[in-house]
Backbone as a ProteinNet text record, in pm:
[ID]
protein_1_A
[PRIMARY]
MSRAVVSLPTASALPESEPRRTPLFSRAAVNVRPAALVYRVVALAVILTGIIRHADLLSGQPAWTTVLFYTMVSNLLCLAWVVLLIVRTVRDLRRSGRFGTSTPSARGSGAVMFAITVTMLIYLIVLVPARFADGDAEIFSLTDNLIHIITPVLVIVDWLVFVPKGSFRWIDPPLWTLLPYAYLAWAFAYGALGGEFTPGHAFPYPFMDIDVLGLAGVAQWIIALTVALVAVGYVFVVIDRILGALAQRLIR
[TERTIARY]
3753.6	3660	3526.6	3421.9	3290.7	3224.9	3149.4	3075	2930.8	2887.8	2747.1	2660.2	2559.8	2467.6	2347.7	2328.4	2214.7	2104.3	1990.5	1877.1	1791	1764.5	1680.7	1534.6	1449.5	1306.7	1253.2	1164.5	1100.6	1004.4	962	871.1	742.3	698.2	571.9	586.9	714.2	735	759.2	782.5	808	681.4	695.6	576.1	527.7	399.7	340.9	327	389.7	382.8	244.7	177	41.8	-32.2	-163.4	-240.7	-230.2	-228.7	-222.1	-353.4	-341.2	-459.7	-473.2	-595.7	-617.8	-544.2	-468.1	-398.4	-496.2	-449	-535.3	-592.8	-509.3	-555.6	-562.6	-672.2	-689.7	-823	-819	-937.8	-1034.5	-1022.2	-1102.2	-1009.4	-1051	-964.1	-945.1	-1051.4	-1045.4	-1111.5	-1033.5	-1085.4	-1100.3	-1162.6	-1182.6	-1332.7	-1389.7	-1536.1	-1594.2	-1531.8	-1591.1	-1605.3	-1505.8	-1515.4	-1630.8	-1644.6	-1754.9	-1889.3	-1897.5	-2023.6	-2063.4	-1968.2	-1998.8	-2046.1	-1973.6	-2010.9	-2151.2	-2181.6	-2310.7	-2425.7	-2403	-2507.9	-2537.8	-2433.9	-2454	-2525.6	-2482.7	-2547.1	-2694.6	-2725.6	-2865	-2947.3	-2892.8	-2965.4	-2989.3	-2889.6	-2903.4	-3005.3	-2996	-3089.9	-3232.8	-3249.7	-3383.2	-3436.8	-3350.8	-3393.5	-3445	-3373.2	-3417.6	-3553	-3573.4	-3701	-3814.1	-3789.7	-3892.7	-3931.2	-3830.9	-3858.4	-3931.1	-3887	-3945.9	-4091.9	-4123	-4260.5	-4343.4	-4285.8	-4357.5	-4416.2	-4339	-4392	-4419.7	-4359.4	-4379.6	-4479.2	-4539.6	-4628.1	-4771.3	-4804.4	-4943.4	-5022	-4970	-5032.3	-4925.6	-4886.3	-4777.6	-4812.7	-4711.9	-4729.5	-4698.6	-4797.2	-4774.2	-4749.4	-4790.3	-4768.2	-4619.7	-4534	-4390.2	-4337	-4403.7	-4356.2	-4382.3	-4457.4	-4482	-4363.8	-4270.8	-4159.7	-4033.4	-3953.9	-3829.8	-3736.3	-3738.1	-3651.7	-3674.8	-3800.9	-3831.1	-3803	-3832.8	-3805.8	-3657	-3571.8	-3427.7	-3375.7	-3433.7	-3392.3	-3433.2	-3552.1	-3595.4	-3507.8	-3466.6	-3375	-3243.5	-3190.5	-3067.1	-3085.2	-3200	-3227.8	-3224.2	-3292.9	-3294.4	-3154.6	-3078.7	-2944.5	-2851.3	-2857.8	-2771.7	-2809.6	-2937.8	-2977.7	-2912.8	-2915.4	-2851.2	-2701	-2638.6	-2495.5	-2465.2	-2547.6	-2526.1	-2541.9	-2646.4	-2668.5	-2551.2	-2504.9	-2391.9	-2264.1	-2241.8	-2121.6	-2121.6	-2235.2	-2245.6	-2223.1	-2282.1	-2263.6	-2117.5	-2052.6	-1913.7	-1820.6	-1854.5	-1775.4	-1774.5	-1888.9	-1898.6	-1829.5	-1843	-1790.1	-1643.7	-1603.5	-1471.1	-1378.2	-1426.7	-1339.8	-1343.2	-1251.4	-1251.4	-1208.1	-1124.1	-1061.7	-1130.6	-1156.4	-1220.1	-1329	-1390.9	-1500.8	-1631.7	-1738.9	-1870.2	-1972.9	-2020.1	-2127	-2197.5	-2329.9	-2400	-2352.6	-2315.3	-2272.2	-2204.2	-2080.1	-2011.5	-2084	-2131.1	-2204.7	-2341.1	-2398.9	-2522.8	-2502.4	-2387.6	-2354	-2348.5	-2293.8	-2286.9	-2424.5	-2516	-2651.1	-2723.5	-2711.3	-2775.8	-2711.7	-2578.9	-2508.1	-2552.6	-2566.9	-2611.8	-2753.8	-2841.9	-2981.8	-2993.5	-2915.9	-2925.8	-2846.1	-2745.1	-2672.5	-2764.1	-2852.4	-2953.1	-3035.2	-3075.8	-3152.2	-3073.3	-2947.3	-2866	-2844	-2809.4	-2776.6	-2900.1	-3012.4	-3134.2	-3177	-3161.3	-3193.4	-3107	-2977	-2885.3	-2892.4	-2910.9	-2905.2	-3040.9	-3148.4	-3281.5	-3369.6	-3383	-3482.7	-3439.7	-3313.9	-3269	-3284.6	-3237.7	-3259.1	-3406.8	-3491.4	-3634.1	-3695.5	-3654.5	-3710.3	-3658.7	-3533.6	-3483	-3563.7	-3593.2	-3669.5	-3809.9	-3865.8	-3999.6	-3997.7	-3879.6	-3870.4	-3886.7	-3856.4	-3867.3	-3762.7	-3808.5	-3717.4	-3663.1	-3717.5	-3676.4	-3578.2	-3520.9	-3423.4	-3303.2	-3247.7	-3135.1	-3169.1	-3294.4	-3331.4	-3265	-3271.2	-3209.7	-3266.4	-3398.8	-3460.7	-3416.9	-3417.2	-3372.6	-3228.3	-3144.2	-3004	-2988.8	-3067.9	-3058.2	-3094	-3205.6	-3254	-3191.8	-3142.6	-3089.3	-2937.2	-2869.9	-2725.3	-2653.8	-2695.6	-2622.4	-2635.9	-2755.6	-2772.3	-2691.2	-2695.1	-2608	-2460.3	-2414.3	-2272.6	-2238.5	-2325.7	-2301	-2287.6	-2374.1	-2371	-2246	-2210.6	-2090.7	-1965.6	-1957.1	-1840.9	-1831.6	-1946.1	-1943.1	-1882.7	-1923.5	-1866.4	-1717.2	-1677.7	-1536.9	-1448.3	-1496.9	-1411.2	-1422.1	-1542.4	-1563.1	-1598.1	-1617.9	-1660.7	-1543.3	-1526.1	-1417.1	-1429.1	-1315.5	-1313.8	-1270.8	-1304.5	-1263.4	-1371	-1495.9	-1601.5	-1696.3	-1693.7	-1785.2	-1751.2	-1855.4	-1838.8	-1881.3	-1832	-1864.2	-2011.9	-2081.2	-2224.4	-2308.2	-2247.3	-2324.1	-2397.1	-2333.7	-2406.9	-2539.4	-2544.3	-2676.1	-2773.2	-2722.6	-2810.4	-2862.5	-2777.3	-2818.4	-2931.7	-2948.1	-3055.8	-3193.2	-3196.7	-3325.3	-3419	-3364.6	-3451.5	-3509.1	-3427.7	-3488.3	-3587.9	-3557	-3649.5	-3777.7	-3767.7	-3888.7	-3975.7	-3911.3	-3987.7	-4053.5	-3979.1	-4036.6	-4160	-4149.1	-4261.7	-4381.4	-4355.4	-4465.5	-4527.5	-4442.9	-4492.8	-4577.9	-4533	-4612.5	-4745.8	-4743.6	-4866.9	-4961.2	-4906	-4986.1	-5053.9	-4978.1	-5035.5	-5138.4	-5111.6	-5205.4	-5337.4	-5334.5	-5456.1	-5530.7	-5485.1	-5555.6	-5492.5	-5382.8	-5317.8	-5250.6	-5243.5	-5179.8	-5067.6	-4955.2	-4841.4	-4853.4	-4896.1	-4940.9	-5071.1	-5153.5	-5283.1	-5270.3	-5336.2	-5336.9	-5218.2	-5128.6	-5009.3	-5001.4	-5005	-4999.3	-4856.8	-4758.6	-4619	-4536.9	-4444.4	-4370.4	-4261.6	-4203.7	-4091.2	-4113.6	-4059.5	-4085	-4043	-3932.3	-3885.3	-3971.9	-4072.2	-4164.6	-4301	-4315.7	-4446.4	-4474.8	-4547.1	-4579.1	-4669.4	-4757.2	-4847.6	-4771.3	-4659.2	-4580.4	-4474.3	-4400.8	-4286.2	-4321.4	-4432.2	-4465.9	-4384.1	-4425.4	-4355.4	-4209.8	-4185.8	-4048.7	-3960.6	-4014.3	-3936.3	-3902.5	-4000	-3975.2	-3873.7	-3887.3	-3793.1	-3650.6	-3635.8	-3502.5	-3442.8	-3524.4	-3476.8	-3432	-3513.1	-3481.7	-3355.1	-3341.5	-3220	-3096.9	-3105.5	-2990.9	-2952.8	-3053.1	-3024.4	-2966.6	-3018.1	-2967	-2819.9	-2784.7	-2645.1	-2556	-2599.8	-2519.5	-2503.9	-2612.6	-2607.6	-2529.6	-2542.7	-2463.2	-2314.9	-2283.9	-2144.4	-2092.2	-2174.5	-2135.4	-2116.4	-2203.8	-2188.4	-2054.6	-2011.5	-1881.6	-1765.6	-1786.1	-1684.4	-1669.5	-1781.9	-1775.6	-1701.8	-1729.1	-1664	-1512.7	-1472.1	-1328.9	-1261.7	-1325.8	-1269.4	-1258.4	-1362.6	-1361.8	-1247.5	-1225.8	-1118.2	-981.2	-962.6	-833.3	-803.8	-901.9	-879.9	-862.4	-935	-917.3	-777.5	-723.7	-587.6	-484.4	-504	-411	-414.5	-534.3	-546.3	-475.6	-487.3	-418.8	-269.1	-214.5	-69.8	-26.6	-111.5	-76.3	-69.8	-145.8	-147.3	-54.4	20.5	116.8	242.5
-18.5	35.7	64.9	10.7	26.2	156.8	213.3	336.8	306.8	382.7	366.7	441.8	377.3	439.6	492	618.8	680.6	706.1	646.8	665.9	782.3	872.8	987.7	952	1000.2	972.1	1040.8	973.2	1032.8	1141.6	1222	1332.5	1284.2	1162.3	1111.4	1065.5	1033.3	984.2	1095.6	1217.7	1328.4	1363	1384.9	1421.7	1559.6	1575.8	1704.1	1787.6	1904.8	1989.4	2051.9	2077.2	2132.1	2090.3	2077.7	2036.3	2138.4	2087.6	2175.3	2251.4	2378.4	2460.4	2495.1	2519.2	2559.8	2690.1	2701.9	2827.4	2943.7	3060.2	3177	3209.2	3198.5	3222.2	3089.1	3019.8	2888.7	2884.2	2915.7	2913.1	3029	3099.1	3218.7	3325.4	3451	3558.3	3549.6	3518.3	3508.1	3377.7	3291.2	3162.2	3162.8	3264.2	3277	3285.7	3181.1	3173.2	3279.7	3315.6	3422.8	3553	3585.9	3707.9	3697.1	3579.2	3558.4	3569.6	3514.8	3518	3660.9	3740.1	3879.3	3954.7	3937.9	4007.1	3965.6	3837	3788.3	3829.9	3839.5	3887.4	4034.2	4114.1	4254.9	4266.9	4187.4	4189.4	4153.3	4053.1	4013.2	4129.6	4200.1	4312.4	4422.6	4449.8	4555.7	4515.4	4391.5	4344.5	4345.8	4298.4	4297	4438.2	4531.7	4671.6	4725.8	4696.1	4741.9	4685.3	4557	4492.5	4552.4	4572.2	4628.8	4769.7	4850.2	4987.4	4988.6	4903.1	4902.4	4859.1	4764.8	4714.5	4786.2	4888	4963.3	4871.2	4772.3	4671.4	4727	4838.2	4896	5011.2	5036.5	5152.4	5122.3	4995.2	4959	4933.8	4978.4	4955.2	4904.1	4776.9	4721.5	4727.2	4754.1	4757.4	4618.8	4530.5	4391.2	4378.1	4476.6	4468.5	4473.3	4511.7	4515	4375.9	4271.5	4135.6	4095.8	4178.1	4149.8	4190.1	4266.1	4319.6	4236.3	4227.9	4150.5	4201.7	4331	4388.5	4320.7	4310	4247	4097.6	4033.2	3889.3	3861.7	3941.6	3918.7	3953.4	4055.7	4089.3	3980.6	3925.6	3814.7	3691.5	3669	3559.5	3579.5	3702	3731.3	3712.2	3754.2	3737.6	3589.7	3507.1	3363.4	3303.4	3346.7	3292.7	3328.9	3453.7	3495.2	3420.8	3393.9	3311.2	3173.5	3112.7	2981.9	2990.7	3100	3117.1	3124.9	3197.4	3210.8	3076.1	3003.2	2871.1	2778.4	2779.8	2694.4	2735.9	2865.4	2913.1	2874	2890.4	2851.4	2702.1	2623.5	2477.7	2438.9	2499.6	2465.4	2513.4	2624.9	2671.4	2566.5	2508.6	2408.4	2278.5	2239.8	2109.3	2112.8	2220.5	2222.6	2331.9	2420.4	2521.2	2653.2	2740.4	2878.8	2893.8	2802.9	2823.7	2741.3	2806.4	2739.6	2827.3	2777.4	2849.4	2778.1	2854.2	2797.4	2853.1	2767.5	2804.3	2676.9	2680.2	2562.3	2521.9	2620.9	2594.2	2718	2701.4	2815.2	2858.6	2764.2	2798.3	2858.7	2814.9	2876.2	3022	3052.5	3192	3272.9	3212.3	3280.6	3310.4	3214.7	3233.9	3345.9	3348	3453.6	3588.5	3590.4	3714.1	3768.3	3681.7	3725.1	3779.3	3712	3754.6	3895.7	3927.9	4061.3	4162.3	4117.4	4208	4255.8	4167.8	4208.1	4326.1	4317.2	4425.8	4555.6	4550.1	4671.1	4733.2	4650.1	4705.2	4760.3	4691.2	4743.1	4873	4879.9	5004.2	5119.6	5097.9	5205.6	5240.6	5137.9	5161.1	5200.3	5141	5162.2	5252.9	5221.5	5289.5	5428.8	5444.5	5576.8	5681.3	5656.6	5757.3	5786.7	5682.7	5704.8	5789	5762.4	5837.6	5981.1	6000.8	6137.5	6214.2	6147.8	6213.2	6250.3	6169.2	6196.1	6295.5	6343.2	6440.5	6379.4	6252	6184.4	6240.9	6302.1	6365.8	6266.8	6144.1	6048.9	5944.7	5972.2	5879.1	5874.1	5757.5	5734.8	5767.9	5745.8	5757.6	5645	5651	5547	5409.8	5402.7	5273.1	5222.9	5311.5	5272.3	5222.9	5294.1	5252.3	5117.4	5094.7	4967.4	4849.3	4858	4741.4	4726.5	4838.7	4832.4	4831.7	4887	4901.9	4834.8	4866.2	4817.1	4666	4612.9	4466.9	4394.5	4436.5	4371.2	4376.8	4492.2	4504.9	4410.9	4401	4312	4166.4	4124.3	3986.1	3960.9	4057.3	4042.5	4036.1	4122.6	4121.9	3990.3	3937.3	3808.5	3701.1	3701.5	3603.3	3626.7	3750.4	3780.7	3739.9	3761.5	3746.8	3609.6	3555.2	3438.9	3308.7	3312.8	3192.8	3133.4	3000.3	2936.6	2967.2	2979.1	3013.6	2893.6	2901	2799.1	2699	2723.1	2625.2	2668	2795.3	2840.5	2772.7	2747.1	2685.7	2784.6	2760.4	2851.3	2847.9	2741.5	2731.9	2807	2850.3	2908.9	3038.5	3137.2	3262	3240.7	3158.8	3134.4	3066.9	2978.1	2913.4	3014	3108.6	3208.2	3296.2	3306.3	3389.8	3324.1	3198.1	3129	3195.9	3243.7	3309.8	3440.1	3532	3652.3	3619.9	3518.1	3482.1	3420.3	3345.5	3291.5	3406.2	3507.7	3624.7	3694.7	3713.3	3777.9	3702.3	3569.9	3489.2	3505.6	3502.7	3518.6	3658.2	3761.9	3898.7	3923.9	3874.2	3890.8	3817.1	3695.9	3619.5	3688.4	3739.5	3808.6	3931.2	4010.3	4128.5	4093.9	3988.1	3947.7	3899.8	3846.3	3795.1	3903.4	4027.3	4137.9	4188.7	4131.1	4176.2	4311.3	4389.9	4520.7	4527	4581.2	4595.9	4725.2	4827.6	4950.9	4988.5	5071.6	5102.9	5150.7	5077.2	5114	5065.2	4988.3	4940.8	4787.6	4726.4	4580.3	4528	4619.3	4579.1	4640.1	4563.5	4614.1	4715.3	4705.5	4791.8	4850.5	4970.5	5037.2	4954.9	4881.5	4806.4	4685.3	4657.7	4546.7	4595.1	4724.8	4782.3	4762.8	4658.7	4627.2	4734.4	4794.5	4896.2	5017.8	5049	5165.9	5128.4	5021.8	4985.4	4889.3	4817.9	4713.2	4587.5	4477	4350.2	4357.9	4421.7	4429.9	4512.3	4622.4	4707	4637.2	4566.4	4491.9	4381.3	4311.7	4204	4258.2	4373.6	4434	4467	4522.4	4553.4	4426.7	4322.8	4200.1	4135.5	4134.1	4077	4156.1	4289.4	4373.4	4354.9	4351.7	4333	4195	4094.9	3959.6	3951.2	4008.1	4005.9	4075.9	4193.2	4269.1	4193.7	4134.5	4066.6	3936.2	3863	3741.1	3776.9	3887.7	3933.6	3960.9	4022.8	4045.3	3912	3815.9	3683.2	3620.5	3638.3	3582.9	3657.2	3783.6	3854.6	3786.8	3749.8	3677.5	3544.5	3474.7	3345.3	3363.5	3462.6	3487.5	3522.2	3609	3643.6	3520.3	3436.9	3313.9	3222.8	3207.2	3120.9	3175.3	3305.5	3366	3353.6	3388.4	3380.4	3235.7	3144.3	3003.2	2954.8	2994.5	2955.3	3015.1	3141.8	3206.3	3138	3101.1	3034.8	2899.1	2826.8	2696.9	2714.2	2820.6	2843.9	2875.6	2949.7	2990.2	2873.4	2767.4	2655	2542.9	2559.7	2457.8	2467.6
-7470.6	-7372.3	-7442.9	-7393.8	-7460	-7420.8	-7517.5	-7491	-7453.8	-7357	-7319.2	-7418.9	-7465.4	-7560.7	-7485.4	-7496.1	-7426.9	-7528.6	-7510.6	-7602.5	-7553.1	-7644.5	-7610.7	-7630.4	-7543.1	-7559.7	-7683.7	-7751.1	-7869.6	-7825.7	-7926.3	-7895.3	-7831.8	-7879.2	-7825.7	-7682.8	-7642.6	-7507.8	-7408.3	-7457.5	-7367.5	-7290.1	-7159.9	-7082.6	-7121.7	-7123.8	-7158.5	-7032.8	-7033	-6915.7	-6899.5	-7012	-7006.5	-7132	-7124.4	-7242	-7353.6	-7477.6	-7593.4	-7607.6	-7638	-7658.4	-7805.5	-7846.1	-7984.3	-8010	-8116.9	-8146.8	-8152.3	-8110.7	-8105.9	-8243.4	-8348.3	-8484.3	-8557.4	-8540.9	-8601.6	-8673.5	-8802	-8887.2	-8860.6	-8750.1	-8725.2	-8670	-8680.5	-8632.5	-8481.7	-8410	-8263.8	-8221.7	-8157.6	-8110.4	-7959.5	-7907.1	-7763.2	-7738	-7684.7	-7671.8	-7579.5	-7466.3	-7385.5	-7462.7	-7546.3	-7627.5	-7725.9	-7789.2	-7882.7	-7811.5	-7690.4	-7615.9	-7581.6	-7533.2	-7499.5	-7623.7	-7733.7	-7857.6	-7900.2	-7895	-7943.6	-7853.5	-7724.3	-7634.9	-7663.6	-7683.6	-7718.2	-7852.8	-7950.7	-8082.1	-8070.9	-7989.8	-7970	-7916.3	-7817.3	-7758	-7861.2	-7944.4	-8045.7	-8152	-8200	-8302.6	-8249.4	-8126	-8065.5	-8048.5	-8012.6	-7998.8	-8132.1	-8239.9	-8371.1	-8408.7	-8382.4	-8415	-8331.8	-8203.1	-8114.8	-8160.5	-8193.3	-8237.8	-8372.3	-8464	-8597.8	-8594.3	-8507.2	-8498.7	-8393	-8327.1	-8223.2	-8116.5	-8076.1	-7984.5	-7845.3	-7809.6	-7676.8	-7677.5	-7792.1	-7803.7	-7763	-7747.9	-7721.4	-7848.3	-7960.8	-8091.4	-8187.2	-8172.8	-8256.7	-8404.3	-8484.9	-8631	-8685.8	-8676.7	-8717.4	-8867	-8944.2	-9088.9	-9125	-9031.3	-9061.3	-9094.1	-9044.7	-9072.2	-9216.5	-9289.9	-9430.5	-9518.7	-9464.3	-9542.4	-9521.3	-9627.4	-9622.5	-9513.9	-9489.5	-9386.4	-9252.3	-9212.9	-9084	-9088.3	-9200.3	-9212.9	-9191.7	-9257.3	-9246.1	-9106.9	-9042.9	-8906.7	-8807.7	-8825.3	-8739.2	-8760.4	-8885.4	-8913.9	-8838.5	-8840.9	-8768.9	-8618.2	-8567.5	-8424.4	-8386.2	-8464.1	-8436.1	-8447.4	-8548.3	-8568.7	-8453.6	-8407.6	-8297	-8169.2	-8148.6	-8033.9	-8043.6	-8162.9	-8181.8	-8155.6	-8201.5	-8177.8	-8028.9	-7954.5	-7810.5	-7741.4	-7777.1	-7717.4	-7746	-7871.1	-7908.1	-7835	-7822.2	-7754.5	-7607.5	-7541.1	-7399.7	-7384.3	-7471.2	-7464.8	-7483.6	-7584	-7610.4	-7499.4	-7436.7	-7323.3	-7212.1	-7186.2	-7079.6	-7117.9	-7243.6	-7285	-7326.6	-7394.8	-7457.6	-7407.2	-7322.7	-7266.9	-7341.7	-7304.2	-7351.8	-7496.5	-7545.2	-7675.3	-7783.6	-7895.5	-8008.2	-8066.8	-8172.1	-8236.8	-8209.5	-8215.7	-8187.7	-8285.7	-8372.8	-8465.6	-8510.1	-8525	-8576	-8714.6	-8797.4	-8934.2	-8990.5	-9038	-9100.1	-9227.2	-9305.4	-9427	-9392.7	-9282.2	-9235.8	-9200.5	-9138.5	-9109.3	-9238.2	-9344.1	-9472.7	-9528	-9516	-9567.8	-9494.9	-9361.6	-9283.5	-9314.4	-9323.5	-9355.7	-9491	-9589.5	-9721.7	-9715.2	-9641.4	-9633.7	-9577.5	-9474.7	-9415.8	-9497.2	-9570.5	-9659.9	-9772	-9818.2	-9917.6	-9864.1	-9737.8	-9675.6	-9677.9	-9637.2	-9629.9	-9767.4	-9866.1	-9998.1	-10069.4	-10059.1	-10122.5	-10055.3	-9924.8	-9854.1	-9904.2	-9911	-9948.3	-10097	-10181.4	-10325.4	-10384.5	-10330.7	-10390.5	-10305.6	-10178.2	-10096	-10052.6	-10013.9	-9968.9	-10078.9	-10202	-10307.8	-10331.8	-10327.9	-10351.4	-10239.7	-10116.5	-10003.9	-10001.5	-10040.9	-10054.2	-10157.9	-10270.5	-10376.9	-10330.8	-10238.5	-10186	-10070.6	-10032.6	-9923.9	-9786	-9770.4	-9641.7	-9546.1	-9436.9	-9341.5	-9239.1	-9234.8	-9131.6	-9184.6	-9300.5	-9354.6	-9260.6	-9240.6	-9150.9	-9005.5	-8968.1	-8827.2	-8749.4	-8617.5	-8534.4	-8568.1	-8581.8	-8612.2	-8748.6	-8848.2	-8982.1	-8979.1	-8908.8	-8899.8	-8831.6	-8727.7	-8655.1	-8744.4	-8815.3	-8888.7	-9026.9	-9083.9	-9220.5	-9227.6	-9128.4	-9135.9	-9018.8	-8895.8	-8779.1	-8765.3	-8779.5	-8772	-8878.5	-9005.9	-9104.4	-9066.9	-9020.4	-8983.4	-8868.6	-8769.3	-8656.3	-8701.7	-8792.8	-8840.7	-8925.2	-9009	-9092.1	-9004.8	-8903.5	-8814.3	-8737.3	-8693.1	-8624.1	-8713.8	-8841.6	-8934.2	-8954.4	-8972.6	-8996.8	-8879.4	-8758	-8639.6	-8574.9	-8563.3	-8477.3	-8549.3	-8680.2	-8752.3	-8829.6	-8825.3	-8902.8	-9050.2	-9116.2	-9257.9	-9342.5	-9471.1	-9565.5	-9602.4	-9558.9	-9586.1	-9697.7	-9737.7	-9842.3	-9975.7	-10054.6	-10186.3	-10294.6	-10414.5	-10525	-10560.8	-10522.9	-10552.2	-10449.5	-10338.5	-10229.1	-10266	-10331	-10360.4	-10434.1	-10541.9	-10601.7	-10505.1	-10420.1	-10322.6	-10220.3	-10181.9	-10083.5	-10134.2	-10266	-10319.3	-10304.6	-10264	-10254.6	-10154.9	-10042.7	-9944.8	-9999.9	-10055.9	-10116.1	-10227.1	-10307.8	-10415.1	-10359.6	-10253.1	-10189.5	-10138.7	-10083.1	-10037.9	-10156.3	-10265.6	-10384.2	-10432.6	-10440.9	-10488.9	-10396.6	-10266	-10171.2	-10181.3	-10190.8	-10194.1	-10318.5	-10433.9	-10556	-10543.3	-10486.8	-10469.9	-10371.7	-10263.6	-10162	-10221.6	-10298.8	-10361.5	-10467.2	-10543.4	-10648.7	-10591.3	-10470.7	-10406.4	-10328.5	-10342.7	-10277.8	-10150.5	-10110.2	-9988.5	-10007.5	-9899.7	-9903.3	-9800.6	-9841.1	-9749.9	-9670.5	-9737.4	-9673.5	-9743.2	-9680.5	-9741	-9885.5	-9974.5	-10115.2	-10195.4	-10133.3	-10202.5	-10195.5	-10314.7	-10321.9	-10336.5	-10332.9	-10347	-10233.4	-10176.2	-10060.1	-10094.3	-10215.5	-10251.8	-10391.1	-10416.2	-10545	-10666.3	-10657.2	-10773.6	-10804.5	-10717.7	-10740.8	-10790.3	-10809.3	-10843.8	-10993.1	-11024.5	-11163.5	-11225.7	-11144.5	-11196.6	-11249.7	-11187.6	-11228.5	-11330.8	-11306.5	-11390.4	-11502.7	-11488.9	-11584.4	-11556.6	-11617	-11595	-11638.6	-11753.6	-11805.2	-11711.8	-11662.2	-11572.4	-11442.9	-11385.4	-11261.7	-11286.1	-11399.2	-11431.2	-11443.9	-11507.1	-11520.6	-11384.4	-11295.8	-11162	-11089.5	-11096.7	-11024.3	-11079.7	-11210.9	-11270.9	-11230.3	-11236.3	-11200.4	-11053.9	-10966.6	-10824.2	-10797.4	-10868.6	-10850.4	-10887.6	-11002.6	-11046	-10944	-10897.4	-10801.6	-10670.2	-10621.7	-10492	-10499.4	-10608.7	-10623.7	-10631.5	-10697	-10701.5	-10560.9	-10477.1	-10338.1	-10266.6	-10297	-10238	-10273.5	-10396.8	-10437	-10370.5	-10338.5	-10259.8	-10123.8	-10062.6	-9935.4	-9951.2	-10060.7	-10082.3	-10098.1	-10174.8	-10195.2	-10062.2	-9983.7	-9852.4	-9765.3	-9767	-9687.8	-9729	-9859	-9908.3	-9868.3	-9882.5	-9849.6	-9700.7	-9616.1	-9472.6	-9426.4	-9490.9	-9457.8	-9489.4	-9605.4	-9643.6	-9548.3	-9509.4	-9415.9	-9280.3	-9235.4	-9106.2	-9107.7	-9219.1	-9229.8	-9218.7	-9276.7	-9268.1	-9126	-9054.7	-8919.5	-8822.3	-8849.3	-8753.9	-8795.7	-8904.1	-8943.3	-8860
[MASK]
++++++++++++++++++++++++++++++++++++++++++++++++++++++++++++++++++++++++++++++++++++++++++++++++++++++++++++++++++++++++++++++++++++++++++++++++++++++++++++++++++++++++++++++++++++++++++++++++++++++++++++++++++++++++++++++++++++++++++++++++++++++++++++

């Protein structure tokens, strides 16, 4: 008596009951574009508020000289970057649906994050102690917190939560210093040509004041800050590598 042989369909032949969705934890902590969009719109509003307050744009007498300082340059960079993130997120929502990540460049996010982290760390490590010593009563005002602390935190959190991980390279931290160094070169040239950042001051920050510290003193400050900031950059790279490896395991 012969046996009937029943062939089972292969996995590829099985009908799909529903389309596969990107795993919730796939290279980023949260791969839900509506959540990213809401966060980025709120971040945009907060960053813009800090810039408006810092430059007194609603006072009728805007302080345009604020754009001469690295703080404002880095905040404007963050503003532009978050606008790009929002545009990309909206586009991807329409084209690819709710699930996934949206960023023009993961490494670009790292560069912007580093640029604004420089602002936060120099403020906390260099400027706050100097202003306390001068008896500045407005230290940690709402505006100061917005442009020096809250904006950096918002950008760092966006990278941690919504940006794919595993793309940073070991060469990135030195490359990320190019923007701060470009600012330093411009600021020294501007001051040398007679420009003033505030009345009577040809240097934007105390650690750049050659008249007080001398060339050697300024060089020591810049070298020390560079080493510290590049070290922070490598912390970002290590975190990126670890989270990228964990995300790869989760989607296997």
